Every structure is written in C-alpha cells, then in structure tokens.
C-alpha positions as CSV (number, residue, x, y, z in Angstrom):
1,M,-20.6,27.9,-15.7
2,L,-19.8,28.9,-19.3
3,A,-20.9,27.7,-22.7
4,V,-21.8,28.8,-26.2
5,V,-23.7,27.4,-29.1
6,Q,-22.1,27.4,-32.5
7,G,-24.1,28.6,-35.5
8,A,-23.1,29.3,-39.1
9,A,-22.3,32.9,-38.3
10,G,-20.1,32.0,-35.3
11,S,-20.5,31.9,-31.5
12,R,-23.6,33.1,-29.7
13,V,-25.3,32.5,-26.4
14,H,-28.4,30.3,-26.3
15,Q,-31.2,32.6,-25.0
16,R,-34.1,31.7,-22.7
17,G,-37.1,30.3,-24.5
18,S,-35.4,29.2,-27.8
19,E,-34.7,25.6,-28.6
20,P,-31.2,24.6,-29.6
21,T,-30.9,23.5,-33.2
22,P,-28.9,20.4,-34.2
23,V,-26.1,22.7,-35.3
24,Q,-26.2,24.5,-32.0
25,A,-26.2,21.3,-30.0
26,T,-22.9,20.2,-31.5
27,A,-21.2,23.1,-29.7
28,Y,-21.6,21.5,-26.3
29,G,-20.8,18.0,-27.5
30,F,-17.3,16.8,-27.8
31,G,-16.5,18.0,-31.3
32,P,-14.0,20.7,-32.1
33,C,-15.0,24.2,-31.1
34,P,-13.4,27.5,-32.3
35,A,-11.9,30.1,-30.0
36,I,-14.4,32.0,-27.9
37,D,-14.4,35.8,-27.5
38,S,-14.2,36.2,-23.7
39,S,-15.5,39.8,-23.9
40,F,-18.6,38.5,-25.7
41,L,-19.1,35.9,-23.0
42,S,-18.7,38.5,-20.2
43,F,-21.3,40.7,-22.0
44,A,-23.7,37.8,-22.2
45,L,-23.3,37.0,-18.6
46,R,-23.9,40.6,-17.6
47,R,-27.1,40.6,-19.6
48,N,-28.3,37.6,-17.4
49,L,-28.8,35.3,-20.4
50,V,-29.2,31.6,-19.9
51,V,-26.1,29.7,-20.9
52,Q,-25.6,26.0,-21.6
53,P,-23.1,23.7,-19.9
54,A,-19.5,24.4,-20.9
55,S,-18.6,23.5,-24.4
56,A,-15.9,20.9,-25.2
57,F,-13.5,23.7,-26.2
58,L,-13.9,25.5,-22.9
59,F,-13.7,22.2,-21.0
60,R,-10.5,21.3,-22.9
61,K,-9.0,24.7,-22.3
62,A,-9.8,24.7,-18.6
63,G,-8.7,21.1,-18.3
64,Y,-5.3,21.7,-19.9
65,Q,-4.7,24.5,-17.5
66,A,-5.9,22.4,-14.5
67,I,-3.5,19.6,-15.4
68,D,-0.7,22.0,-15.9
69,R,-1.4,23.6,-12.5
70,I,-1.6,20.2,-10.8
71,C,1.7,19.2,-12.3
72,D,3.3,22.4,-11.3
73,H,2.0,22.0,-7.8
74,Y,3.4,18.5,-7.4
75,Y,6.8,19.3,-8.9
76,S,7.2,22.4,-6.7
77,L,6.0,20.8,-3.5
78,Q,9.3,20.5,-1.7
79,N,9.8,24.3,-2.2
80,K,6.6,25.1,-0.4
81,A,5.7,25.2,3.2
82,V,4.2,21.9,4.5
83,V,1.4,23.6,6.4
84,P,-0.4,26.8,5.7
85,S,0.2,30.0,7.6
86,V,-3.6,30.9,7.7
87,Q,-5.6,31.2,10.9
88,P,-9.1,29.8,11.6
89,G,-11.8,31.7,9.7
90,Y,-9.4,33.1,7.1
91,L,-11.6,32.2,4.2
92,K,-15.0,33.6,5.2
93,P,-14.2,37.3,4.5
94,L,-12.6,36.4,1.2
95,I,-15.7,34.7,-0.3
96,P,-19.1,36.3,-0.8
97,S,-21.9,35.2,1.6
98,A,-24.2,34.1,-1.2
99,P,-23.7,32.5,-4.6
100,P,-23.6,34.9,-7.7
101,E,-26.9,35.7,-9.4
102,S,-25.3,35.1,-12.8
103,G,-22.6,32.6,-13.8
104,E,-19.0,33.7,-13.7
105,D,-16.2,33.2,-16.2
106,F,-14.5,29.9,-15.3
107,Q,-11.1,31.4,-15.6
108,I,-11.9,33.7,-12.7
109,I,-13.1,30.7,-10.7
110,A,-10.0,28.7,-11.4
111,D,-7.8,31.7,-10.5
112,D,-9.7,32.1,-7.2
113,Y,-9.0,28.5,-6.4
114,Q,-5.3,29.3,-6.7
115,R,-5.6,32.6,-4.9
116,L,-8.0,31.7,-2.1
117,I,-8.0,27.9,-1.6
118,V,-4.4,26.7,-2.3
119,P,-2.9,29.0,0.4
120,G,-5.1,27.3,3.0
121,L,-4.2,23.7,2.1
122,A,-2.0,21.3,4.1
123,Y,0.2,19.4,1.8
124,W,-0.2,15.7,2.7
125,Q,1.9,14.7,-0.2
126,H,4.8,17.0,0.8
127,P,8.1,15.1,1.2
128,S,8.5,16.6,4.7
129,F,4.9,15.7,5.8
130,F,5.4,13.1,8.6
131,A,2.2,13.7,10.5
132,Y,-0.7,11.2,10.9
133,F,0.0,9.0,7.9
134,P,0.8,10.7,4.6
135,I,-1.5,10.2,1.6
136,A,0.7,8.8,-1.2
137,S,-1.4,10.3,-4.0
138,T,-0.3,9.7,-7.6
139,F,-1.1,11.1,-11.0
140,E,-2.5,7.7,-12.1
141,G,-5.0,7.8,-9.2
142,I,-6.0,11.4,-10.0
143,L,-6.6,10.6,-13.6
144,G,-8.7,7.6,-12.5
145,D,-10.9,10.0,-10.5
146,L,-11.2,12.3,-13.5
147,Y,-12.5,9.6,-15.7
148,A,-14.8,8.3,-13.0
149,S,-16.2,11.8,-12.6
150,S,-16.8,12.1,-16.3
151,V,-19.2,9.1,-16.4
152,A,-20.8,9.8,-13.1
153,N,-22.3,6.3,-12.6
154,P,-23.9,6.0,-9.1
155,V,-23.2,2.3,-9.1
156,F,-25.9,1.0,-6.7
157,T,-27.0,-2.1,-8.8
158,W,-25.2,-4.0,-11.5
159,A,-27.6,-2.5,-14.0
160,S,-26.9,1.0,-12.9
161,G,-23.2,0.6,-13.9
162,P,-22.2,-2.8,-15.2
163,A,-18.6,-2.0,-15.9
164,C,-18.3,-0.2,-12.6
165,S,-19.7,-3.2,-10.6
166,E,-17.6,-5.8,-12.5
167,L,-14.4,-3.9,-12.3
168,E,-14.8,-3.5,-8.6
169,A,-15.0,-7.2,-8.1
170,I,-12.0,-7.8,-10.4
171,V,-9.8,-5.1,-8.9
172,M,-10.6,-6.2,-5.3
173,D,-9.5,-9.7,-6.2
174,W,-6.3,-8.2,-7.7
175,A,-5.7,-6.3,-4.5
176,A,-6.3,-9.3,-2.4
177,K,-3.8,-11.3,-4.4
178,L,-1.3,-8.4,-4.1
179,L,-1.6,-8.5,-0.3
180,G,-1.6,-12.3,0.0
181,L,-5.1,-12.6,1.4
182,A,-6.6,-16.1,1.4
183,P,-8.8,-17.1,-1.6
184,G,-11.8,-17.1,0.7
185,F,-11.7,-13.3,0.8
186,M,-12.0,-13.1,-3.0
187,H,-15.1,-12.8,-5.3
188,E,-13.6,-15.7,-7.3
189,S,-14.4,-18.0,-4.3
190,G,-18.2,-17.4,-4.8
191,I,-18.5,-16.9,-1.1
192,G,-16.3,-14.0,0.0
193,G,-15.4,-10.8,-1.7
194,G,-14.6,-7.1,-1.2
195,A,-15.7,-3.6,-2.0
196,I,-14.1,-0.2,-1.7
197,Q,-15.5,1.9,1.1
198,S,-14.9,5.6,1.9
199,T,-12.8,5.1,5.0
200,A,-11.7,2.5,7.5
201,S,-14.3,3.9,9.9
202,E,-17.1,3.0,7.5
203,S,-15.5,-0.4,6.9
204,A,-15.5,-1.1,10.6
205,M,-19.1,0.1,10.9
206,I,-20.2,-2.3,8.2
207,A,-18.3,-5.2,9.7
208,I,-20.0,-4.5,13.0
209,V,-23.4,-4.3,11.5
210,A,-22.9,-7.6,9.7
211,A,-21.6,-9.3,12.9
212,R,-24.5,-8.0,14.9
213,A,-27.1,-9.3,12.4
214,S,-25.4,-12.7,12.3
215,Y,-25.3,-12.9,16.1
216,Q,-28.9,-11.9,16.5
217,R,-30.0,-14.5,13.9
218,N,-28.2,-17.2,15.8
219,Y,-29.3,-15.9,19.2
220,P,-32.6,-14.2,18.6
221,D,-33.4,-13.7,22.4
222,T,-30.3,-11.6,22.9
223,K,-31.0,-8.1,24.1
224,L,-29.4,-5.3,22.2
225,E,-28.0,-3.7,25.4
226,D,-26.1,-7.0,26.2
227,L,-24.1,-6.9,23.0
228,V,-20.5,-5.7,23.3
229,I,-17.9,-4.5,20.8
230,Y,-14.3,-5.3,21.8
231,V,-11.5,-2.8,21.0
232,T,-8.2,-2.0,22.7
233,S,-6.9,1.2,24.3
234,Q,-4.8,1.6,21.1
235,T,-7.6,0.9,18.6
236,H,-8.5,3.8,16.3
237,S,-11.5,5.9,17.3
238,L,-13.6,4.1,14.7
239,G,-14.5,1.4,17.2
240,I,-15.9,3.7,19.8
241,K,-17.6,5.8,17.2
242,A,-19.3,2.8,15.7
243,G,-20.6,1.9,19.2
244,M,-22.0,5.5,19.6
245,V,-23.7,5.4,16.2
246,L,-25.2,1.9,16.6
247,G,-26.1,2.3,20.3
248,L,-23.9,-0.6,21.3
249,A,-21.6,-1.0,24.3
250,V,-17.9,-0.9,23.7
251,R,-15.4,-2.5,26.0
252,V,-11.8,-1.2,25.8
253,L,-9.2,-3.8,26.6
254,D,-6.1,-2.1,28.1
255,V,-2.8,-2.8,26.4
256,H,0.5,-1.5,27.7
257,S,4.2,-0.9,26.9
258,D,5.3,-4.3,28.4
259,N,3.6,-5.9,25.4
260,N,4.5,-3.1,23.0
261,Y,0.8,-2.1,23.1
262,S,-0.3,-5.3,21.4
263,L,-3.4,-7.2,22.5
264,R,-2.4,-10.6,23.9
265,G,-4.5,-13.7,24.2
266,D,-4.7,-13.8,27.9
267,T,-6.2,-10.2,28.0
268,L,-8.9,-11.3,25.5
269,S,-9.6,-14.5,27.3
270,S,-10.0,-12.8,30.7
271,A,-12.4,-10.2,29.2
272,L,-14.5,-12.9,27.6
273,E,-14.8,-14.8,30.9
274,Q,-15.7,-11.7,32.8
275,D,-18.4,-10.7,30.3
276,A,-19.8,-14.2,30.2
277,S,-20.2,-14.1,34.0
278,A,-21.9,-10.7,33.8
279,G,-24.4,-11.9,31.1
280,K,-22.8,-9.7,28.4
281,K,-22.4,-10.9,24.8
282,P,-19.2,-9.8,23.1
283,F,-19.9,-10.4,19.4
284,I,-17.0,-8.8,17.6
285,L,-13.3,-7.9,18.2
286,I,-11.6,-5.2,16.2
287,A,-8.0,-6.3,16.0
288,T,-5.4,-3.9,14.7
289,V,-2.4,-4.3,12.5
290,G,-0.5,-1.0,12.8
291,T,-2.1,1.2,15.4
292,T,-2.1,5.0,14.8
293,S,-0.3,6.0,18.0
294,S,2.4,3.3,18.3
295,G,2.2,1.1,15.2
296,A,1.3,-1.8,17.4
297,I,0.2,-5.1,15.9
298,D,-2.3,-7.2,17.9
299,N,-1.1,-10.8,18.5
300,V,-3.5,-12.5,16.1
301,R,-1.8,-15.8,16.6
302,E,-2.8,-15.8,20.3
303,I,-6.2,-14.3,19.4
304,K,-6.8,-17.3,17.0
305,E,-6.2,-19.7,19.9
306,V,-8.7,-17.9,22.2
307,V,-11.5,-17.7,19.7
308,K,-11.5,-21.5,19.1
309,D,-13.5,-21.6,22.3
310,H,-15.7,-18.7,21.3
311,P,-16.8,-19.3,17.8
312,Y,-19.6,-16.7,18.0
313,L,-17.0,-13.9,18.3
314,R,-16.4,-12.3,14.9
315,I,-12.9,-10.9,14.1
316,H,-12.5,-7.7,12.1
317,V,-8.9,-6.7,11.3
318,D,-8.3,-3.0,10.9
319,A,-5.0,-2.6,9.0
320,A,-5.9,0.8,7.6
321,W,-2.4,2.1,7.4
322,A,-0.1,-1.0,7.6
323,G,-2.1,-3.5,5.6
324,V,-0.6,-2.5,2.2
325,A,2.8,-3.6,3.6
326,F,1.5,-7.2,3.1
327,S,2.3,-6.6,-0.6
328,C,5.9,-7.3,0.5
329,P,6.2,-11.0,1.6
330,E,8.9,-10.2,4.1
331,Y,6.4,-8.3,6.3
332,R,3.6,-10.8,6.3
333,E,4.8,-12.9,9.3
334,M,5.3,-9.9,11.6
335,G,1.7,-8.8,10.7
336,Y,0.3,-12.3,11.3
337,L,-1.1,-12.6,7.8
338,A,-1.3,-16.4,8.0
339,E,-3.4,-16.2,11.2
340,I,-5.5,-13.4,9.7
341,N,-6.3,-15.6,6.8
342,D,-7.3,-18.3,9.2
343,V,-9.4,-16.5,11.7
344,A,-10.5,-13.1,10.4
345,D,-14.1,-12.6,9.2
346,S,-13.2,-9.3,7.6
347,F,-10.1,-7.3,6.7
348,C,-9.6,-3.6,5.9
349,T,-6.7,-1.6,4.5
350,N,-6.7,1.9,3.1
351,F,-5.0,2.3,-0.3
352,H,-5.6,6.0,0.1
353,K,-2.9,6.2,2.9
354,W,0.2,4.4,1.9
355,G,-1.1,2.7,-1.2
356,L,-0.5,5.2,-4.0
357,V,-4.2,6.0,-4.4
358,N,-6.0,9.3,-3.6
359,L,-9.0,9.5,-1.3
360,E,-11.3,7.6,-1.0
361,A,-10.1,4.0,-1.3
362,S,-10.7,1.9,1.8
363,A,-10.7,-1.8,0.8
364,L,-12.9,-4.1,2.8
365,W,-12.9,-7.8,2.3
366,V,-15.3,-10.4,4.0
367,K,-15.1,-14.2,4.0
368,N,-18.8,-14.6,3.7
369,R,-20.5,-11.9,1.8
370,K,-24.0,-13.3,2.6
371,Y,-23.7,-12.0,6.2
372,L,-22.9,-8.5,4.9
373,T,-25.4,-8.2,2.1
374,E,-28.3,-9.7,4.1
375,A,-27.6,-7.2,6.9
376,L,-27.7,-4.3,4.6
377,D,-30.2,-5.4,1.9
378,V,-33.1,-3.0,1.5
379,T,-34.7,-3.5,-1.9
380,P,-37.7,-1.4,-2.9
381,P,-39.5,-2.4,-6.0
382,Y,-37.8,0.2,-8.2
383,M,-34.5,-1.3,-7.3
384,R,-35.3,-4.8,-8.5
385,T,-33.7,-6.0,-11.7
386,K,-33.5,-9.3,-13.3
387,Q,-29.7,-9.2,-13.1
388,G,-30.0,-8.6,-9.3
389,D,-31.6,-12.0,-8.9
390,N,-28.4,-13.5,-10.2
391,D,-25.9,-14.3,-7.4
392,R,-23.0,-13.7,-9.8
393,T,-23.7,-9.9,-10.0
394,L,-22.4,-7.4,-7.6
395,D,-25.0,-4.9,-6.3
396,L,-22.7,-2.5,-4.4
397,R,-25.6,-0.9,-2.5
398,N,-25.6,-3.9,-0.3
399,W,-21.9,-3.6,0.5
400,H,-22.0,-0.2,2.2
401,L,-24.2,2.3,4.1
402,A,-25.0,4.6,1.2
403,L,-27.1,3.8,-1.8
404,S,-25.0,5.6,-4.5
405,R,-21.3,6.0,-4.5
406,R,-18.4,6.9,-6.9
407,F,-16.8,4.7,-9.4
408,R,-14.0,4.0,-6.9
409,S,-12.3,1.0,-8.4
410,L,-11.2,2.9,-11.5
411,K,-8.3,4.7,-9.8
412,L,-7.1,1.6,-8.0
413,W,-7.2,-0.2,-11.4
414,F,-5.1,2.6,-12.9
415,V,-2.6,2.5,-10.1
416,L,-2.1,-1.2,-9.9
417,R,-1.7,-1.5,-13.7
418,S,0.7,1.5,-13.8
419,F,3.0,0.5,-10.9
420,G,2.5,-3.3,-11.1
421,V,3.3,-5.5,-8.1
422,K,7.1,-4.6,-8.2
423,G,6.5,-0.9,-8.4
424,F,4.0,-1.0,-5.5
425,Q,6.5,-3.1,-3.4
426,Q,9.3,-0.7,-4.3
427,H,7.3,2.2,-2.8
428,I,6.5,0.4,0.4
429,R,10.1,-0.8,0.9
430,K,11.5,2.7,0.2
431,S,9.3,4.2,2.9
432,I,10.4,1.6,5.4
433,G,14.0,2.0,4.5
434,L,13.8,5.8,5.0
435,N,12.1,5.3,8.4
436,N,15.0,2.9,9.3
437,L,17.4,5.7,8.4
438,F,15.7,8.0,10.9
439,V,15.8,5.3,13.5
440,S,19.5,4.7,13.0
441,L,20.2,8.5,13.3
442,A,18.0,8.7,16.4
443,R,19.8,5.9,18.1
444,Q,23.1,7.7,17.7
445,S,21.7,10.7,19.5
446,D,22.0,11.1,23.3
447,I,18.9,13.2,23.6
448,I,16.4,11.2,21.5
449,E,14.7,8.1,23.0
450,I,12.7,5.7,20.8
451,L,9.8,4.6,23.0
452,V,8.4,1.5,21.1
453,P,10.0,-0.7,18.5
454,P,9.8,1.1,15.1
455,S,6.9,-0.2,13.0
456,L,7.3,-0.2,9.3
457,G,7.2,3.5,8.3
458,L,6.5,4.8,11.9
459,T,8.8,5.9,14.7
460,V,7.6,7.1,18.1
461,F,10.2,9.0,20.2
462,R,10.7,11.7,22.8
463,V,13.4,14.0,24.1
464,K,15.2,12.7,27.1
465,P,18.4,14.4,28.2
466,P,21.2,12.2,29.5
467,S,22.1,12.0,33.2
468,Q,19.4,14.4,34.4
469,H,18.2,14.3,37.9
470,R,14.8,15.7,36.7
471,D,13.7,12.6,34.9
472,N,10.3,12.1,36.5
473,L,7.4,11.8,34.1
474,E,5.8,15.2,34.8
475,S,9.0,17.0,34.1
476,L,9.8,15.0,30.9
477,N,6.3,15.5,29.7
478,A,6.6,19.2,30.2
479,L,9.9,19.1,28.2
480,N,8.3,17.1,25.3
481,T,5.3,19.3,25.3
482,A,7.6,22.3,24.9
483,F,9.6,20.4,22.2
484,F,6.5,19.7,20.2
485,S,5.3,23.3,20.5
486,R,8.6,24.3,18.9
487,L,8.1,21.8,16.1
488,S,4.5,22.9,15.6
489,V,5.3,26.5,14.7
490,R,7.6,25.5,11.9
491,D,6.2,25.3,8.3
492,D,9.0,23.2,6.8
493,I,8.1,20.0,8.7
494,Y,5.0,18.5,10.1
495,L,4.8,15.9,12.8
496,T,2.2,14.9,15.4
497,Q,2.2,14.0,19.1
498,T,0.5,11.3,21.0
499,L,0.3,9.9,24.5
500,L,1.4,6.3,25.4
501,D,0.7,5.2,29.0
502,G,0.8,8.9,30.0
503,V,4.0,9.6,28.2
504,V,4.0,12.6,25.8
505,C,5.8,11.5,22.6
506,I,6.2,12.4,19.0
507,R,5.3,10.4,15.9
508,L,7.2,10.5,12.6
509,A,5.5,8.6,9.8
510,V,7.1,8.1,6.4
511,G,5.0,7.4,3.3
512,A,4.9,10.3,0.8
513,V,6.0,9.4,-2.7
514,Q,8.4,12.3,-3.0
515,T,10.2,11.7,0.4
516,E,13.9,11.0,-0.1
517,E,17.0,10.4,2.1
518,S,17.7,14.2,2.1
519,H,14.3,14.9,3.6
520,I,14.9,12.4,6.4
521,R,18.3,13.8,7.3
522,S,16.8,17.3,7.2
523,A,14.0,16.2,9.5
524,F,16.4,14.6,11.9
525,G,18.5,17.8,11.9
526,I,15.4,19.9,12.7
527,V,14.4,17.5,15.5
528,V,17.8,17.7,17.1
529,K,17.9,21.5,16.8
530,E,14.5,22.0,18.4
531,A,15.1,19.4,21.0
532,T,18.4,21.1,22.0
533,L,16.7,24.5,22.3
534,A,13.8,23.0,24.3
535,I,16.3,21.3,26.7
536,D,18.2,24.5,27.2
537,E,14.9,26.3,28.1
538,W,13.8,23.4,30.3
539,K,17.0,23.5,32.3
540,Q,16.3,27.1,33.3
541,R,12.9,26.3,34.8
542,P,12.4,25.5,38.5
543,V,12.6,21.8,39.4
544,Q,9.2,20.3,39.8
545,S,8.4,17.5,42.2
546,A,7.5,14.0,40.9
547,L,3.9,12.9,40.8
C-alpha cells in the first residue's frame, strides 16, 4: 500500500496523529498528482510511518503497467507453455510465512506477481488448451470487472446498488433473448427472471432449494428423508454435491452408450414408478445439455412427455457449457430448446466458459421467481427498504445463497455490447468448426477411434490399433492410460481423460478465443505422434487375458 499527500512544498507522508488538510486530501483523490520520489517513499516506509491509500497518480502508474502486462500476456500466449512446470508446494518457500509489518512498494509487489505467481498459472485461454472446457476470457470482460471492482457495490438490495440491480435484470433479459429462451424466463414477463450466480453448482443448488420449498408447501406432510433428487450417471458432480450439502437423497439414473449417454423417457418413467412404490418423493430432475464427459444431451422431448403425468417434478436444465450455443439458431433443435422452453422450471448456462466472459458469470433463469425468492428470503429489520416492498425492484440477496456479491452484470453487458449477437455467434461457430476439423482428421486415422458423436466443440476419442488380437477392454484401457500419460507430460498441449462405461478415453474441447486451424492441426499431429509411440510400447508388453 502506497500513498502520499501533496502540500505546497511537494510530496510528504501523512504521519500518525495529524489530520489531513483539504490540500492534502486532494492527493489521494482522482486529480493530477506529480511524480513521486521512490527513495523518499522507501525511507518513509522504513520509518514505519502511516501512509494513506494509493494516490491517483500511483494508481494510474500501476494501472498502466498492469494493463500493459495483461496485453503482453495475451498476445504472447501461444509462445508459452500451456501448463506450468512447477510441482505441488512450489510457492510456499518463495513467500514469507507472515505479512510484512510495514507496507511495501507496490512495484515490488507487482513484480513478485510476475516472478512468483505467473509461472505457476495454467493458461485456460491458451490456443492449445483443450482440457475441461476452456474459459474464453476477453478484454471487454476484464475491463468490466475492473470497473465493477472500482465501485465495490455489494448489491444485496435495490437500494444498496440501484444501477447494479437494474442492469442485472436488463442484461439477463438480453442474454435470454440471445439464447432464444421463452419470454417466461425474462424479468419483462413480471413472473420469471434471471440472476448471475458464481457457478453452475450454485445455480443447481438454488434451483433445488426452490423446488424443495415448493414441494414442501404443496405436500407439508412429506418427510425430508423421502425427498429425492434425480440426476444421471453423466450429470456433473453438482447434483450429488447439492444432495450432500442439503442432506437429501440423490438417485443416479444410469445412461449408456446405446443412447449416446442421454437420459431417455423410459428410464425416467421407470424410476418414477419404482420410487412411487417405495414411498419416495422425487421432486426435481437435473437434465443436462452437454455433459462434461461426453457432451451428451438428455432427451428433453421425451422427458416432457413423462412429466405430464408427474406435475410435481421440477425440471432444472444444466447447460453450463453448451447453453451458449443456443445463440446460434441452427443448434437449438439438437439441444431441445423448444422443449426446454415448454417444460423447464429453471435453466443455467455459464458465460464464463464458452461465452466470452471471465469468471464468475453463471446465468440462472427461472420461470416463476416467487418460488425462488420465497425459498431464500430472510429479511431482518435493517434490510427493509421502501423500495424492497415494490415487486418491480430486484433484491439480489433473495436470488442466491450469499448476501453480498459482485457487480457481475457489468462485464456481461460490456461483452454483449462489444461483440453483438453476430460477433458472439461467430465465436461459437468458429469453435464448432475447428472441432469438426479435428473430427475429420481423426476419422482419416487408422489408430484414432471416436467413441461418441462429436458434440459442438467437444470430441471424445481413444487409441485403437487396427487388426489387433489384443482388443479386449483391459488391454485397450492400459494402452490409452499410457497414451494419456504421454500427453500429460507435454507442456505444449493440454487435454483431459474420462471414463465412459468403463472405457478410458480422451477429451478434446475447443473454445479458447485464440484457437485457430493451425492449433487444431498441431494438436492432431501431437495426438498421432504420442499414440504411435504408445502403441509401439504397448506391443512390446506381454499379452494380458481379457476380463
């Protein structure tokens, strides 16, 4: 922390016990400030004098440098390793075990960030980052976060941040229109609406809390231990974690390769009948559009038909990764958007994955906000405002678990205005096109097998040598484990593995802004090279019997 106060004779440090004069106070406002003698500041710090928050001049100076370094980082990304070479625990011996007694020069702090922290970062925006789902961060989103941090409104009631609350409602309606969501999901409807959560896990948790409260109001004699959350064997861990946190039972509905790991109506119907016979009360189903492991899309058309006979079952659609693809009309039918608009009670997608916004930006919409806000409303006297009694105001504290939160909508507003609908669609289509390129290359190879239909920007594959007598599952899994181990030690590409019906396979997910055709061709070349070497080693091993 650095600062000075400016007097007529020049810069000096404000000392303990003295009151800043009006002239002094202007030095840590936002007016012009002269250059500061760094040696004088270091002297002041060594003397353990009290300093004021950084002056506008020092903030500008550090800010210019930070922006320059951020720009340099992004423009040089493709020349860097995708993953760091550090080992667990690398940072602890490099940083003191306690905070400094006196403040340090900010330049030293900023340089330590470059020297100590940056080498330990994984570059999720790297053009050769194909693991998990890349985070397509943009300068517009970063600037939105910068402005949001500068005003630091906690945004729990409308009165605590009027612009923050109102922009959130407006931008969430913008985003709903971008994705083609039904008007009932929008604030404009007066019934539904949306808010930005931290993650899809929080969005699912909130949807489950609202569904539980609604079910218990309608069926007050229901025991908590009889309530059941439905997920599938491909649902993200958010479903099981929500059950753990809320103390609720979770039933995992098995999905398999014969249905491309999609939940079908007959599986859901059978589970509902079984639980009804056992006295259990399924109250919410988490359906997925674009599962993490396989990119599977649950058959919402069939789910819609089943729930006609089970109106008490709420439907939450988790489209954390794939939902932003609905911005392109050509992908709406494959994702069952029309059926989602008909049957879903809530819908979530993460703009901080594929949607050009940096963390955190998980968009959650509900068709009836009353169920959500009543389930989460705790209003002590000091929170009551005259504006809060107006149904037209948005008190965000009733839309998520925390009381306070960041001004999250600003960066989404910046991004949607900067890219527009066409620019946003162009980014999505580019990623899908690049994934299709990888698929076409893989299909020409005699050692790469695509295991499930490619899904938007995701391909799941494994190594499978042609005409091999050792083609049992155990042997091929050993080969693909060795193949992935070879990929994992490289720092010029990053992929992840998964397990589908006991089959070891590799995921390649395209989504980074800087990824181009050259990076896809390079990635395929690396895959083939490492696969060939893994096969050569595998052939030398003793033949193992089938399971």
